[in-house]
C-alpha positions as CSV (number, residue, x, y, z in Angstrom):
1,M,-53.9,-8.9,-43.6
2,K,-52.3,-11.1,-46.3
3,G,-49.2,-9.0,-46.2
4,F,-49.0,-9.3,-42.4
5,A,-49.6,-13.0,-42.5
6,K,-46.9,-13.6,-45.1
7,K,-44.4,-11.5,-43.2
8,N,-45.2,-13.1,-39.8
9,Q,-45.9,-16.7,-40.7
10,Y,-44.5,-18.2,-37.5
11,M,-46.5,-15.7,-35.4
12,V,-49.7,-16.5,-37.3
13,M,-49.0,-20.3,-36.8
14,L,-48.4,-19.8,-33.1
15,L,-51.5,-17.7,-32.5
16,A,-53.6,-20.3,-34.5
17,F,-52.1,-23.2,-32.5
18,L,-52.6,-21.4,-29.2
19,A,-56.2,-20.6,-30.1
20,I,-56.9,-24.3,-31.0
21,L,-55.3,-25.4,-27.7
22,L,-57.4,-23.0,-25.6
23,V,-60.6,-24.1,-27.4
24,F,-59.8,-27.7,-26.9
25,F,-58.9,-27.4,-23.2
26,T,-61.8,-25.1,-22.6
27,A,-64.2,-27.7,-24.0
28,T,-62.6,-30.6,-22.0
29,K,-61.3,-29.0,-18.8
30,G,-62.8,-25.5,-18.9
31,K,-63.7,-25.4,-15.2
32,L,-60.1,-26.1,-14.2
33,L,-58.4,-24.1,-17.0
34,W,-60.2,-20.8,-16.4
35,T,-59.5,-20.4,-12.7
36,P,-57.1,-17.9,-11.1
37,G,-55.1,-20.8,-9.5
38,T,-54.4,-22.4,-12.9
39,W,-53.1,-19.2,-14.5
40,K,-51.1,-18.3,-11.4
41,S,-49.4,-21.7,-11.7
42,I,-48.7,-21.1,-15.4
43,V,-47.1,-17.7,-14.9
44,M,-45.0,-18.9,-11.9
45,Q,-43.6,-22.0,-13.7
46,F,-42.4,-20.7,-17.1
47,P,-40.1,-17.8,-16.0
48,E,-37.2,-20.1,-15.0
49,Y,-36.9,-21.9,-18.3
50,G,-38.2,-18.7,-20.1
51,L,-35.1,-16.9,-19.0
52,M,-32.9,-19.7,-20.3
53,T,-34.8,-19.6,-23.6
54,L,-34.1,-15.9,-24.0
55,G,-30.5,-16.5,-23.5
56,V,-30.1,-19.4,-25.9
57,M,-32.2,-17.3,-28.4
58,F,-29.2,-15.0,-28.9
59,C,-27.0,-18.0,-29.7
60,F,-29.5,-19.2,-32.3
61,I,-29.8,-15.8,-33.9
62,I,-26.0,-15.6,-34.4
63,G,-26.0,-19.0,-35.9
64,K,-24.6,-21.0,-33.0
65,I,-26.0,-23.4,-30.4
66,D,-25.3,-23.8,-26.6
67,M,-26.0,-27.3,-25.1
68,S,-24.1,-26.5,-21.8
69,F,-26.3,-23.7,-20.4
70,V,-28.2,-25.8,-17.8
71,A,-25.1,-27.7,-16.6
72,L,-23.2,-24.4,-16.3
73,G,-26.2,-22.8,-14.5
74,D,-26.5,-25.7,-12.1
75,F,-22.8,-25.5,-11.2
76,A,-23.0,-21.7,-10.7
77,S,-26.1,-22.1,-8.5
78,I,-24.5,-24.8,-6.5
79,M,-21.5,-22.5,-5.7
80,A,-23.9,-19.7,-4.9
81,V,-26.0,-21.8,-2.5
82,R,-22.9,-23.2,-0.8
83,F,-21.7,-19.6,-0.3
84,M,-25.1,-18.6,1.2
85,G,-25.1,-21.7,3.4
86,S,-21.6,-21.1,4.8
87,H,-22.1,-17.4,5.5
88,L,-25.6,-17.3,7.0
89,T,-27.0,-18.7,10.3
90,E,-30.4,-18.5,11.9
91,E,-29.2,-15.5,13.8
92,S,-28.3,-13.5,10.6
93,T,-30.2,-10.3,10.3
94,R,-32.2,-9.3,7.2
95,G,-29.5,-6.9,6.1
96,E,-26.8,-9.5,6.4
97,T,-28.9,-12.0,4.5
98,I,-29.6,-9.6,1.6
99,R,-25.8,-8.8,1.4
100,V,-24.9,-12.5,1.3
101,M,-27.6,-13.1,-1.3
102,I,-26.3,-10.3,-3.6
103,I,-22.7,-11.6,-3.3
104,A,-23.9,-15.2,-4.0
105,L,-25.7,-13.9,-7.1
106,L,-22.6,-12.1,-8.3
107,I,-20.6,-15.3,-7.8
108,A,-23.1,-17.2,-10.0
109,M,-23.0,-14.5,-12.6
110,A,-19.2,-14.4,-12.6
111,I,-19.1,-18.2,-13.2
112,A,-21.6,-17.7,-16.0
113,V,-19.3,-15.1,-17.6
114,V,-16.4,-17.5,-17.4
115,G,-18.5,-20.3,-19.0
116,G,-19.6,-18.0,-21.8
117,V,-16.0,-16.9,-22.5
118,I,-14.9,-20.5,-22.6
119,N,-17.7,-21.5,-25.0
120,G,-17.0,-18.4,-27.2
121,V,-13.2,-19.0,-27.4
122,L,-13.7,-22.7,-28.2
123,I,-16.0,-21.8,-31.1
124,A,-14.7,-18.5,-32.4
125,Y,-10.9,-19.0,-32.0
126,L,-10.4,-22.8,-32.0
127,N,-13.1,-23.4,-34.6
128,I,-14.7,-26.3,-32.8
129,P,-18.3,-26.9,-34.0
130,P,-20.7,-25.3,-31.5
131,V,-22.6,-28.5,-30.7
132,M,-19.4,-30.5,-29.9
133,A,-17.8,-27.7,-27.9
134,T,-20.8,-27.0,-25.8
135,I,-21.6,-30.7,-25.2
136,A,-18.1,-31.2,-24.0
137,M,-18.5,-28.2,-21.6
138,Q,-21.8,-29.6,-20.5
139,L,-20.0,-32.7,-19.4
140,V,-17.3,-30.7,-17.7
141,W,-19.8,-28.6,-15.7
142,L,-21.9,-31.6,-14.8
143,G,-18.8,-33.5,-13.7
144,L,-17.7,-30.6,-11.5
145,S,-21.1,-30.3,-9.9
146,T,-21.5,-34.0,-9.2
147,A,-18.0,-34.2,-7.8
148,L,-18.6,-31.3,-5.4
149,T,-22.0,-32.6,-4.2
150,Q,-21.7,-36.4,-4.7
151,G,-25.0,-36.1,-6.5
152,Y,-26.9,-34.7,-3.5
153,A,-28.9,-31.6,-3.4
154,V,-27.2,-28.6,-1.8
155,T,-29.4,-26.9,0.8
156,G,-29.0,-23.8,3.0
157,V,-31.1,-21.4,0.9
158,P,-32.4,-18.6,3.2
159,S,-36.1,-18.2,3.4
160,L,-35.8,-14.7,2.1
161,Y,-34.4,-16.0,-1.1
162,T,-37.1,-18.6,-1.6
163,E,-39.6,-15.8,-1.5
164,I,-38.4,-14.9,-5.0
165,G,-39.8,-18.2,-6.4
166,H,-43.0,-18.2,-4.4
167,G,-43.7,-14.6,-3.5
168,T,-46.0,-12.1,-5.1
169,L,-46.2,-8.3,-5.4
170,F,-49.4,-6.6,-4.4
171,G,-50.7,-10.0,-3.4
172,F,-51.3,-11.4,-6.9
173,V,-48.3,-10.6,-9.3
174,P,-45.6,-13.3,-9.0
175,V,-42.1,-11.9,-8.4
176,V,-40.6,-14.3,-11.0
177,L,-43.1,-13.0,-13.6
178,V,-42.0,-9.5,-13.0
179,L,-38.3,-10.6,-13.3
180,F,-39.1,-12.3,-16.6
181,I,-40.9,-9.3,-18.0
182,V,-38.0,-7.0,-17.1
183,V,-35.4,-9.3,-18.7
184,F,-37.7,-9.8,-21.8
185,L,-38.0,-6.1,-22.3
186,I,-34.2,-5.7,-22.0
187,C,-33.6,-8.4,-24.6
188,A,-36.2,-6.9,-26.9
189,F,-34.4,-3.5,-26.6
190,L,-31.1,-5.1,-27.4
191,L,-32.4,-6.8,-30.5
192,K,-34.4,-3.9,-31.9
193,F,-32.6,-0.7,-30.8
194,T,-28.9,-1.4,-30.4
195,T,-26.0,-1.9,-32.8
196,Y,-25.4,-5.2,-31.0
197,G,-28.8,-6.4,-32.3
198,E,-28.0,-5.2,-35.8
199,K,-24.7,-7.0,-35.8
200,L,-26.2,-10.1,-34.3
201,Y,-28.5,-10.6,-37.2
202,M,-25.8,-9.7,-39.7
203,V,-23.3,-12.3,-38.3
204,G,-26.1,-14.9,-38.1
205,S,-27.1,-14.3,-41.7
206,N,-23.6,-14.5,-43.1
207,E,-20.6,-14.6,-40.8
208,K,-18.0,-14.3,-43.5
209,A,-19.7,-11.2,-45.1
210,A,-20.1,-9.6,-41.6
211,R,-16.4,-10.1,-41.0
212,F,-15.4,-8.5,-44.3
213,S,-17.8,-5.6,-43.5
214,G,-15.7,-4.8,-40.5
215,I,-17.6,-6.5,-37.7
216,N,-15.5,-8.3,-35.1
217,T,-17.3,-11.6,-35.5
218,R,-15.2,-13.4,-32.9
219,G,-15.9,-10.7,-30.3
220,M,-19.6,-10.9,-31.2
221,I,-19.7,-14.7,-30.6
222,I,-18.0,-14.4,-27.2
223,K,-20.3,-11.6,-26.1
224,T,-23.3,-13.6,-27.2
225,F,-22.3,-16.7,-25.3
226,I,-21.6,-14.6,-22.2
227,L,-25.1,-13.0,-22.5
228,A,-26.7,-16.4,-23.1
229,D,-25.0,-18.1,-20.2
230,V,-25.7,-15.2,-17.8
231,L,-29.4,-15.3,-18.6
232,A,-29.5,-19.1,-18.4
233,T,-27.8,-19.0,-15.0
234,L,-30.3,-16.4,-13.8
235,G,-33.0,-18.9,-14.8
236,C,-31.2,-21.6,-12.7
237,M,-31.0,-19.2,-9.7
238,V,-34.8,-18.7,-10.0
239,M,-35.1,-22.5,-10.1
240,V,-33.1,-22.6,-6.8
241,S,-35.6,-20.3,-5.2
242,S,-38.4,-22.5,-6.3
243,N,-36.8,-25.8,-5.2
244,N,-35.1,-24.4,-2.1
245,S,-31.9,-26.2,-3.1
246,A,-29.4,-26.6,-5.9
247,K,-28.5,-29.9,-7.6
248,A,-26.2,-31.1,-10.4
249,D,-29.1,-32.4,-12.5
250,Y,-31.8,-29.9,-11.9
251,G,-33.5,-28.7,-15.1
252,T,-31.8,-31.2,-17.5
253,S,-35.0,-31.6,-19.4
254,Y,-34.9,-27.9,-20.2
255,V,-32.2,-28.3,-22.8
256,M,-34.5,-29.9,-25.3
257,Q,-37.5,-27.9,-24.1
258,V,-35.7,-24.6,-24.9
259,I,-34.6,-25.9,-28.3
260,L,-38.3,-26.9,-29.0
261,I,-39.5,-23.4,-28.0
262,L,-37.0,-21.6,-30.2
263,V,-37.8,-23.8,-33.2
264,L,-41.5,-23.4,-32.6
265,A,-41.0,-19.7,-32.5
266,G,-39.0,-19.7,-35.8
267,V,-35.7,-18.9,-34.2
268,L,-33.6,-21.5,-36.0
269,P,-30.0,-22.4,-35.4
270,D,-29.2,-21.5,-39.0
271,G,-28.9,-17.9,-37.7
272,G,-30.1,-14.5,-38.8
273,M,-33.7,-15.0,-38.1
274,G,-36.3,-14.9,-35.3
275,K,-38.6,-12.6,-33.5
276,I,-38.6,-12.3,-29.7
277,F,-42.4,-11.9,-29.5
278,N,-42.8,-15.3,-31.2
279,V,-40.5,-16.7,-28.5
280,L,-42.8,-15.4,-25.8
281,L,-45.8,-17.0,-27.6
282,A,-44.0,-20.3,-27.8
283,I,-43.0,-20.2,-24.1
284,V,-46.6,-19.6,-23.0
285,T,-48.0,-22.2,-25.4
286,L,-45.7,-25.0,-24.1
287,Q,-46.5,-24.1,-20.5
288,I,-50.2,-24.3,-21.2
289,I,-49.8,-27.7,-22.7
290,S,-47.7,-28.9,-19.7
291,T,-50.3,-27.5,-17.2
292,C,-53.3,-28.8,-19.0
293,V,-52.0,-32.3,-19.5
294,N,-51.8,-32.6,-15.7
295,M,-55.5,-32.0,-15.6
296,F,-56.3,-35.3,-17.2
297,S,-56.1,-37.9,-14.4
298,Q,-55.6,-40.8,-16.9
299,L,-52.4,-39.1,-18.2
300,N,-49.1,-38.4,-16.4
301,I,-46.7,-35.6,-16.8
302,Y,-44.5,-37.6,-19.2
303,Y,-47.1,-37.4,-21.9
304,S,-46.1,-33.7,-22.2
305,N,-42.7,-34.9,-23.6
306,M,-44.5,-37.0,-26.2
307,I,-46.6,-34.1,-27.2
308,W,-43.6,-31.8,-27.4
309,G,-41.7,-34.3,-29.5
310,G,-44.6,-34.6,-31.9
311,L,-45.0,-30.9,-32.0
312,L,-41.3,-30.4,-32.8
313,I,-41.5,-32.8,-35.8
314,L,-44.7,-31.0,-37.0
315,V,-43.1,-27.6,-36.7
316,L,-39.9,-28.7,-38.5
317,I,-42.1,-30.1,-41.3
318,M,-44.1,-26.8,-41.5
319,G,-40.9,-24.8,-41.2
320,T,-39.5,-26.2,-44.4
321,R,-42.6,-24.8,-46.2
322,L,-42.3,-21.3,-44.6
323,G,-40.3,-19.0,-46.8
324,N,-39.6,-16.3,-44.2
325,A,-39.2,-16.8,-40.4
326,G,-39.3,-13.1,-39.8
327,G,-36.7,-10.6,-38.9
328,R,-36.9,-9.1,-35.4
C-alpha cells in the first residue's frame, strides 16, 4: 500500500479529497445529494468541459498550453449552427436533418484542425511561447465570432441535435455521458498503447533529447494541438446541443476550469507527466463541488469559483511537495 501511495500520490490525494467532500455534503445535504436527479444532473453537465479537458491534457503532457480552445470551439460551433440553420427547414425530413448535422459537425472539426495547425506552427516553427501564441489566437477567434454574430446567440439548431445534450439511452443513461466515455477510452488507449503516447511523454519530459533521439518533435506538437482542438470543439458542439444555440462567449469560464482540473489531477504544463484516470477523478470532483454548492440557498453559483481558486492554490502548494506526479 505504501508503494502504491508513493507511486500514485495525486490519485490518493484526489480520492481522499473526494471522500471528504462526499462525507461533508452527505452530512449537510444528504437528502438532496443521494437522489437520482442530482447524479443525473452531475453526469449530464461535466461531459462538455470534460471533453475539453481531455484535449488540453495532451498539450500539458507534451509541455505546452492552449488558451484558445474555447474561442476556437465557439467559432467552429457558430459556423456549424449557421450551416444547419441555412440548410434545414421545418419540412426537412429526419434523413435530411441527419445528413446536414453530420456535414455541420465535419465543418466544425475541419475548423478545429485548422486552428490546431495554426497553433502548432506558431509554437513549433516560429518558436512563439505557447501562452502568448494561443492567447493571440484566442483573441482572433473571439473577434471573428463576435464580428459574425454581433455578439448575439446563433439559433437554428434542429430539435434532433438538441437530443444529444438532453437525451438518454435506455431511458436513464445520458447520451453525452456515453460520448464522453467513448472519447475517454480512446484517449486512454492513445496514451497507454500507441507509439504516439510514448513519444508524447518523451517530448514532454525533454524536447531536446527527444529530437536528438529521432522523434519529429515539431510534427508531434502540431499533431497534439490538432487533437486537443478537435476534442475541445467536440465539447463545444455538445454545449450547443445543451444550450440550443451557439455564441461567441459560451464556455469562457471553462478555460481556467480546465487548467484547474489538470493541475488538480497532476497533469502539469511542465510536461511529461500525468495520468488520465486522475483527470477523470478531478473532473467528477469539481462537478460535485459545483452541484452541491447550488444546494445551499444562502450561497450562489459564484462561490464555486472562489472554492476552485482556493483549491487551485492548495493543490499547487501540495504539488511542490509531491515528488512524483505519476506516469500514465
